[in-house]
VEXZA-255711 format. One record per atom (N, C-alpha, C, O): x, y, z; residue number from 1; residue in three letters; chain. Coordinates in steps of 0.02 Angstrom, whole numbers, plus 50000, padded with zeros to 5 digits. Example, Ala and Ser with C-alpha at 12.3 -4.5 7.8 and 13.67 -1.06 7.14 Angstrom:
2
     X     Y     Z num residuo cadena
 50660 49716 50390   1     ALA      A
 50615 49775 50390   1     ALA      A
 50660 49835 50390   1     ALA      A
 50712 49834 50423   1     ALA      A
 50642 49888 50354   2     SER      A
 50684 49947 50357   2     SER      A
 50645 50002 50394   2     SER      A
 50670 50057 50402   2     SER      A
***
This chain:
122
     X     Y     Z num residuo cadena
 51467 50620 51091   1     UNK      A
 51422 50564 51093   1     UNK      A
 51444 50518 51149   1     UNK      A
 51503 50504 51158   1     UNK      A
 51395 50493 51187   2     UNK      A
 51411 50450 51243   2     UNK      A
 51429 50380 51218   2     UNK      A
 51413 50361 51161   2     UNK      A
 51462 50343 51261   3     UNK      A
 51482 50274 51243   3     UNK      A
 51420 50232 51231   3     UNK      A
 51420 50189 51186   3     UNK      A
 51369 50243 51271   4     UNK      A
 51306 50205 51264   4     UNK      A
 51274 50217 51195   4     UNK      A
 51254 50170 51162   4     UNK      A
 51270 50280 51174   5     UNK      A
 51241 50298 51109   5     UNK      A
 51283 50269 51053   5     UNK      A
 51257 50244 51004   5     UNK      A
 51349 50272 51061   6     UNK      A
 51394 50245 51011   6     UNK      A
 51384 50170 51003   6     UNK      A
 51385 50144 50947   6     UNK      A
 51375 50134 51058   7     UNK      A
 51365 50061 51055   7     UNK      A
 51299 50045 51020   7     UNK      A
 51295 49998 50981   7     UNK      A
 51246 50084 51035   8     UNK      A
 51181 50073 51003   8     UNK      A
 51186 50084 50928   8     UNK      A
 51160 50045 50889   8     UNK      A
 51220 50138 50908   9     UNK      A
 51228 50153 50837   9     UNK      A
 51267 50098 50802   9     UNK      A
 51248 50078 50747   9     UNK      A
 51320 50075 50833  10     UNK      A
 51360 50022 50803  10     UNK      A
 51319 49958 50797  10     UNK      A
 51325 49922 50747  10     UNK      A
 51279 49943 50847  11     UNK      A
 51236 49884 50846  11     UNK      A
 51186 49888 50789  11     UNK      A
 51175 49838 50754  11     UNK      A
 51156 49946 50779  12     UNK      A
 51107 49955 50725  12     UNK      A
 51141 49948 50657  12     UNK      A
 51112 49918 50611  12     UNK      A
 51202 49975 50650  13     UNK      A
 51238 49969 50586  13     UNK      A
 51252 49896 50572  13     UNK      A
 51246 49874 50514  13     UNK      A
 51272 49857 50623  14     UNK      A
 51286 49785 50612  14     UNK      A
 51222 49749 50592  14     UNK      A
 51224 49707 50547  14     UNK      A
 51166 49764 50625  15     UNK      A
 51103 49732 50607  15     UNK      A
 51083 49750 50536  15     UNK      A
 51061 49707 50498  15     UNK      A
 51091 49813 50518  16     UNK      A
 51074 49836 50450  16     UNK      A
 51117 49801 50399  16     UNK      A
 51093 49780 50346  16     UNK      A
 51182 49795 50414  17     UNK      A
 51229 49762 50368  17     UNK      A
 51211 49689 50360  17     UNK      A
 51210 49663 50304  17     UNK      A
 51195 49655 50415  18     UNK      A
 51176 49585 50412  18     UNK      A
 51112 49577 50371  18     UNK      A
 51107 49532 50328  18     UNK      A
 51064 49619 50383  19     UNK      A
 50999 49616 50349  19     UNK      A
 51009 49627 50274  19     UNK      A
 50981 49590 50233  19     UNK      A
 51049 49677 50257  20     UNK      A
 51060 49691 50186  20     UNK      A
 51102 49638 50153  20     UNK      A
 51089 49620 50095  20     UNK      A
 51151 49612 50187  21     UNK      A
 51196 49564 50155  21     UNK      A
 51161 49499 50136  21     UNK      A
 51183 49465 50090  21     UNK      A
 51107 49482 50170  22     UNK      A
 51069 49422 50154  22     UNK      A
 51044 49426 50082  22     UNK      A
 51047 49376 50045  22     UNK      A
 51020 49484 50061  23     UNK      A
 50994 49493 49994  23     UNK      A
 51046 49520 49945  23     UNK      A
 51049 49499 49888  23     UNK      A
 51086 49567 49969  24     UNK      A
 51131 49602 49923  24     UNK      A
 51185 49557 49895  24     UNK      A
 51216 49574 49844  24     UNK      A
 51198 49501 49927  25     UNK      A
 51249 49456 49900  25     UNK      A
 51231 49430 49831  25     UNK      A
 51275 49412 49792  25     UNK      A
 51167 49429 49815  26     UNK      A
 51146 49402 49750  26     UNK      A
 51125 49456 49701  26     UNK      A
 51103 49441 49646  26     UNK      A
 51132 49520 49720  27     UNK      A
 51111 49575 49677  27     UNK      A
 51170 49606 49641  27     UNK      A
 51225 49609 49669  27     UNK      A
 51159 49630 49580  28     UNK      A
 51211 49668 49546  28     UNK      A
 51208 49740 49572  28     UNK      A
 51166 49757 49613  28     UNK      A
 51252 49782 49548  29     UNK      A
 51258 49850 49575  29     UNK      A
 51193 49891 49564  29     UNK      A
 51172 49927 49609  29     UNK      A
 51163 49885 49505  30     UNK      A
 51101 49922 49491  30     UNK      A
 51046 49899 49538  30     UNK      A
 51007 49940 49563  30     UNK      A
 51041 49834 49549  31     UNK      A
 50990 49807 49594  31     UNK      A
 51002 49829 49666  31     UNK      A
 50955 49841 49704  31     UNK      A
 51065 49834 49686  32     UNK      A
 51081 49858 49753  32     UNK      A
 51057 49930 49763  32     UNK      A
 51030 49947 49816  32     UNK      A
 51066 49972 49712  33     UNK      A
 51042 50041 49715  33     UNK      A
 50966 50042 49718  33     UNK      A
 50936 50081 49756  33     UNK      A
 50934 49999 49678  34     UNK      A
 50861 49994 49680  34     UNK      A
 50837 49970 49748  34     UNK      A
 50786 49994 49774  34     UNK      A
 50874 49924 49778  35     UNK      A
 50856 49898 49844  35     UNK      A
 50859 49953 49896  35     UNK      A
 50815 49958 49939  35     UNK      A
 50910 49996 49893  36     UNK      A
 50915 50052 49939  36     UNK      A
 50857 50100 49930  36     UNK      A
 50828 50124 49979  36     UNK      A
 50839 50115 49867  37     UNK      A
 50784 50160 49854  37     UNK      A
 50718 50130 49878  37     UNK      A
 50676 50165 49907  37     UNK      A
 50709 50065 49867  38     UNK      A
 50647 50031 49887  38     UNK      A
 50640 50030 49963  38     UNK      A
 50584 50030 49989  38     UNK      A
 50695 50028 49998  39     UNK      A
 50692 50026 50072  39     UNK      A
 50663 50091 50100  39     UNK      A
 50638 50091 50157  39     UNK      A
 50666 50145 50062  40     UNK      A
 50639 50209 50085  40     UNK      A
 50565 50218 50070  40     UNK      A
 50535 50267 50091  40     UNK      A
 50535 50171 50033  41     UNK      A
 50465 50177 50014  41     UNK      A
 50420 50149 50068  41     UNK      A
 50432 50094 50094  41     UNK      A
 50369 50187 50086  42     UNK      A
 50319 50164 50135  42     UNK      A
 50255 50148 50098  42     UNK      A
 50237 50182 50050  42     UNK      A
 50219 50097 50121  43     UNK      A
 50156 50080 50090  43     UNK      A
 50165 50036 50029  43     UNK      A
 50220 50018 50010  43     UNK      A
 50108 50019 49998  44     UNK      A
 50111 49974 49941  44     UNK      A
 50077 50003 49879  44     UNK      A
 50062 49966 49832  44     UNK      A
 50065 50068 49878  45     UNK      A
 50033 50099 49821  45     UNK      A
 50073 50090 49757  45     UNK      A
 50045 50078 49704  45     UNK      A
 50139 50097 49761  46     UNK      A
 50181 50089 49702  46     UNK      A
 50177 50017 49675  46     UNK      A
 50176 50006 49614  46     UNK      A
 50174 49969 49720  47     UNK      A
 50171 49900 49700  47     UNK      A
 50104 49884 49666  47     UNK      A
 50101 49847 49618  47     UNK      A
 50051 49914 49692  48     UNK      A
 49985 49905 49662  48     UNK      A
 49985 49934 49591  48     UNK      A
 49960 49902 49545  48     UNK      A
 50011 49993 49584  49     UNK      A
 50014 50025 49518  49     UNK      A
 50058 49985 49470  49     UNK      A
 50039 49974 49412  49     UNK      A
 50116 49962 49493  50     UNK      A
 50160 49922 49451  50     UNK      A
 50126 49858 49429  50     UNK      A
 50131 49839 49370  50     UNK      A
 50093 49825 49474  51     UNK      A
 50060 49762 49458  51     UNK      A
 50005 49774 49406  51     UNK      A
 49996 49732 49361  51     UNK      A
 49969 49828 49411  52     UNK      A
 49917 49844 49362  52     UNK      A
 49948 49854 49293  52     UNK      A
 49921 49831 49243  52     UNK      A
 50005 49889 49290  53     UNK      A
 50040 49899 49226  53     UNK      A
 50062 49832 49198  53     UNK      A
 50056 49820 49138  53     UNK      A
 50089 49789 49240  54     UNK      A
 50113 49724 49217  54     UNK      A
 50055 49680 49193  54     UNK      A
 50062 49643 49144  54     UNK      A
 49999 49683 49227  55     UNK      A
 49940 49644 49205  55     UNK      A
 49919 49668 49136  55     UNK      A
 49905 49628 49092  55     UNK      A
 49917 49734 49127  56     UNK      A
 49899 49762 49061  56     UNK      A
 49948 49737 49008  56     UNK      A
 49927 49719 48953  56     UNK      A
 50012 49736 49024  57     UNK      A
 50063 49713 48977  57     UNK      A
 50052 49640 48959  57     UNK      A
 50057 49622 48900  57     UNK      A
 50038 49598 49008  58     UNK      A
 50026 49527 48995  58     UNK      A
 49964 49520 48950  58     UNK      A
 49964 49479 48904  58     UNK      A
 49912 49558 48965  59     UNK      A
 49851 49554 48924  59     UNK      A
 49863 49574 48852  59     UNK      A
 49833 49547 48806  59     UNK      A
 49908 49623 48842  60     UNK      A
 49924 49645 48774  60     UNK      A
 49968 49595 48737  60     UNK      A
 49958 49583 48677  60     UNK      A
 50017 49567 48772  61     UNK      A
 50067 49525 48739  61     UNK      A
 50052 49451 48740  61     UNK      A
 50071 49415 48694  61     UNK      A
 50017 49428 48791  62     UNK      A
 50005 49356 48798  62     UNK      A
 49936 49343 48829  62     UNK      A
 49931 49316 48884  62     UNK      A
 49882 49364 48794  63     UNK      A
 49815 49360 48824  63     UNK      A
 49792 49288 48837  63     UNK      A
 49743 49278 48874  63     UNK      A
 49824 49240 48808  64     UNK      A
 49805 49170 48819  64     UNK      A
 49836 49140 48882  64     UNK      A
 49819 49085 48902  64     UNK      A
 49882 49177 48914  65     UNK      A
 49915 49152 48974  65     UNK      A
 49871 49163 49036  65     UNK      A
 49885 49205 49079  65     UNK      A
 49817 49125 49038  66     UNK      A
 49767 49132 49090  66     UNK      A
 49796 49120 49159  66     UNK      A
 49779 49155 49207  66     UNK      A
 49841 49071 49165  67     UNK      A
 49871 49056 49230  67     UNK      A
 49907 49117 49259  67     UNK      A
 49898 49134 49317  67     UNK      A
 49949 49149 49218  68     UNK      A
 49986 49208 49241  68     UNK      A
 49939 49266 49256  68     UNK      A
 49948 49301 49306  68     UNK      A
 49889 49275 49214  69     UNK      A
 49841 49330 49224  69     UNK      A
 49804 49319 49290  69     UNK      A
 49795 49366 49328  69     UNK      A
 49783 49258 49303  70     UNK      A
 49747 49243 49365  70     UNK      A
 49792 49252 49426  70     UNK      A
 49770 49279 49477  70     UNK      A
 49854 49230 49421  71     UNK      A
 49901 49239 49477  71     UNK      A
 49911 49313 49492  71     UNK      A
 49911 49335 49549  71     UNK      A
 49920 49352 49438  72     UNK      A
 49932 49424 49447  72     UNK      A
 49871 49459 49475  72     UNK      A
 49877 49502 49519  72     UNK      A
 49812 49442 49450  73     UNK      A
 49751 49475 49475  73     UNK      A
 49736 49454 49547  73     UNK      A
 49711 49494 49586  73     UNK      A
 49750 49391 49564  74     UNK      A
 49741 49370 49634  74     UNK      A
 49790 49407 49680  74     UNK      A
 49772 49427 49735  74     UNK      A
 49851 49415 49657  75     UNK      A
 49900 49453 49695  75     UNK      A
 49878 49525 49703  75     UNK      A
 49883 49554 49757  75     UNK      A
 49853 49554 49648  76     UNK      A
 49829 49622 49651  76     UNK      A
 49771 49629 49700  76     UNK      A
 49768 49676 49739  76     UNK      A
 49725 49581 49699  77     UNK      A
 49669 49583 49746  77     UNK      A
 49694 49581 49818  77     UNK      A
 49668 49617 49861  77     UNK      A
 49744 49539 49831  78     UNK      A
 49772 49535 49899  78     UNK      A
 49805 49600 49920  78     UNK      A
 49797 49622 49977  78     UNK      A
 49841 49632 49874  79     UNK      A
 49874 49696 49890  79     UNK      A
 49822 49750 49903  79     UNK      A
 49829 49789 49951  79     UNK      A
 49770 49753 49862  80     UNK      A
 49718 49803 49871  80     UNK      A
 49682 49791 49937  80     UNK      A
 49667 49838 49974  80     UNK      A
 49667 49728 49952  81     UNK      A
 49634 49712 50015  81     UNK      A
 49678 49734 50074  81     UNK      A
 49653 49764 50122  81     UNK      A
 49742 49720 50070  82     UNK      A
 49788 49740 50122  82     UNK      A
 49791 49816 50128  82     UNK      A
 49790 49843 50183  82     UNK      A
 49794 49850 50071  83     UNK      A
 49800 49923 50070  83     UNK      A
 49740 49956 50104  83     UNK      A
 49748 50005 50140  83     UNK      A
 49681 49929 50090  84     UNK      A
 49621 49962 50115  84     UNK      A
 49590 49926 50176  84     UNK      A
 49534 49941 50195  84     UNK      A
 49627 49881 50205  85     UNK      A
 49603 49847 50265  85     UNK      A
 49597 49898 50321  85     UNK      A
 49645 49932 50338  85     UNK      A
 49538 49902 50349  86     UNK      A
 49525 49952 50400  86     UNK      A
 49502 49918 50464  86     UNK      A
 49469 49867 50463  86     UNK      A
 49521 49947 50519  87     UNK      A
 49498 49922 50583  87     UNK      A
 49426 49946 50594  87     UNK      A
 49402 49990 50558  87     UNK      A
 49391 49917 50642  88     UNK      A
 49324 49938 50658  88     UNK      A
 49320 50011 50675  88     UNK      A
 49274 50046 50656  88     UNK      A
 49369 50035 50713  89     UNK      A
 49372 50106 50732  89     UNK      A
 49380 50150 50671  89     UNK      A
 49350 50204 50667  89     UNK      A
 49422 50129 50624  90     UNK      A
 49432 50169 50563  90     UNK      A
 49367 50172 50522  90     UNK      A
 49350 50224 50495  90     UNK      A
 49332 50114 50516  91     UNK      A
 49268 50113 50480  91     UNK      A
 49218 50160 50512  91     UNK      A
 49182 50196 50477  91     UNK      A
 49215 50159 50579  92     UNK      A
 49168 50202 50615  92     UNK      A
 49185 50276 50602  92     UNK      A
 49140 50316 50590  92     UNK      A
 49249 50292 50603  93     UNK      A
 49270 50361 50590  93     UNK      A
 49253 50382 50519  93     UNK      A
 49231 50439 50508  93     UNK      A
 49263 50338 50471  94     UNK      A
 49247 50353 50401  94     UNK      A
 49172 50363 50393  94     UNK      A
 49150 50410 50359  94     UNK      A
 49133 50319 50424  95     UNK      A
 49060 50325 50421  95     UNK      A
 49037 50392 50449  95     UNK      A
 48995 50426 50419  95     UNK      A
 49065 50411 50506  96     UNK      A
 49047 50475 50536  96     UNK      A
 49068 50534 50492  96     UNK      A
 49030 50582 50485  96     UNK      A
 49126 50530 50463  97     UNK      A
 49150 50584 50419  97     UNK      A
 49105 50591 50358  97     UNK      A
 49088 50647 50339  97     UNK      A
 49086 50536 50327  98     UNK      A
 49041 50539 50269  98     UNK      A
 48973 50567 50290  98     UNK      A
 48945 50609 50255  98     UNK      A
 48948 50544 50346  99     UNK      A
 48884 50571 50371  99     UNK      A
 48887 50645 50384  99     UNK      A
 48840 50681 50368  99     UNK      A
 48942 50668 50411 100     UNK      A
 48951 50740 50424 100     UNK      A
 48951 50780 50360 100     UNK      A
 48920 50833 50355 100     UNK      A
 48987 50755 50310 101     UNK      A
 48989 50790 50245 101     UNK      A
 48919 50794 50215 101     UNK      A
 48898 50847 50192 101     UNK      A
 48884 50738 50216 102     UNK      A
 48816 50738 50188 102     UNK      A
 48770 50786 50227 102     UNK      A
 48733 50824 50197 102     UNK      A
 48774 50783 50293 103     UNK      A
 48731 50826 50334 103     UNK      A
 48749 50900 50326 103     UNK      A
 48705 50942 50320 103     UNK      A
 48814 50915 50326 104     UNK      A
 48835 50985 50326 104     UNK      A
 48841 51016 50257 104     UNK      A
 48839 51077 50250 104     UNK      A
 48847 50975 50205 105     UNK      A
 48857 51001 50137 105     UNK      A
 48799 50983 50091 105     UNK      A
 48768 51027 50061 105     UNK      A
 48784 50919 50086 106     UNK      A
 48733 50897 50037 106     UNK      A
 48664 50923 50055 106     UNK      A
 48629 50950 50012 106     UNK      A
 48643 50914 50116 107     UNK      A
 48575 50934 50135 107     UNK      A
 48564 51009 50128 107     UNK      A
 48513 51030 50100 107     UNK      A
 48610 51052 50153 108     UNK      A
 48600 51124 50144 108     UNK      A
 48597 51145 50071 108     UNK      A
 48566 51195 50054 108     UNK      A
 48631 51107 50027 109     UNK      A
 48629 51123 49956 109     UNK      A
 48567 51095 49922 109     UNK      A
 48555 51107 49862 109     UNK      A
 48528 51057 49959 110     UNK      A
 48466 51030 49931 110     UNK      A
 48477 50966 49891 110     UNK      A
 48435 50948 49850 110     UNK      A
 48532 50932 49903 111     UNK      A
 48545 50869 49868 111     UNK      A
 48507 50815 49905 111     UNK      A
 48526 50796 49961 111     UNK      A
 48454 50789 49874 112     UNK      A
 48409 50744 49909 112     UNK      A
 48440 50676 49924 112     UNK      A
 48419 50643 49972 112     UNK      A
 48487 50654 49886 113     UNK      A
 48517 50589 49898 113     UNK      A
 48550 50588 49967 113     UNK      A
 48554 50536 49999 113     UNK      A
 48573 50645 49990 114     UNK      A
 48605 50649 50055 114     UNK      A
 48558 50629 50111 114     UNK      A
 48579 50596 50159 114     UNK      A
 48496 50648 50107 115     UNK      A
 48448 50633 50159 115     UNK      A
 48436 50558 50165 115     UNK      A
 48430 50533 50221 115     UNK      A
 48434 50524 50110 116     UNK      A
 48421 50452 50113 116     UNK      A
 48483 50413 50135 116     UNK      A
 48477 50360 50166 116     UNK      A
 48541 50439 50121 117     UNK      A
 48602 50403 50139 117     UNK      A
 48620 50413 50212 117     UNK      A
 48648 50368 50244 117     UNK      A
 48605 50473 50240 118     UNK      A
 48624 50487 50309 118     UNK      A
 48592 50436 50357 118     UNK      A
 48624 50416 50405 118     UNK      A
 48532 50417 50343 119     UNK      A
 48498 50369 50388 119     UNK      A
 48523 50299 50380 119     UNK      A
 48511 50257 50424 119     UNK      A
 48558 50283 50327 120     UNK      A
 48583 50215 50315 120     UNK      A
 48653 50207 50344 120     UNK      A
 48691 50255 50351 120     UNK      A
 48669 50144 50359 121     UNK      A
 48738 50128 50380 121     UNK      A
 48781 50123 50319 121     UNK      A
 48761 50095 50269 121     UNK      A
 48840 50151 50324 122     UNK      A
 48888 50148 50268 122     UNK      A
 48934 50090 50279 122     UNK      A
 48978 50077 50239 122     UNK      A
***
């Protein structure tokens, strides 16, 4: 390994240690392991699912806690919005893909709803 590569690797380890130590100083050992596992997760699908489970739990155990239920559902709405936020180009691609499926699959099978939807904007 070259000296340059070694310096870069050492720099990244120091940054990682600094980044982790900010939070890990207040975590117990089990939480530190959870933190390491969470660092490997990409996306927010797990968080959306977890929040749904927790909302259900609150509704079962404390249905009168409207403030908590509203906070959780607002948070859930924000996560879902973030998860499915699409750029204009992505929307255009999705629209084209749906149109292609309808044109190439639905119409040849005689599914009449496909004909009316193809002409509409999705």
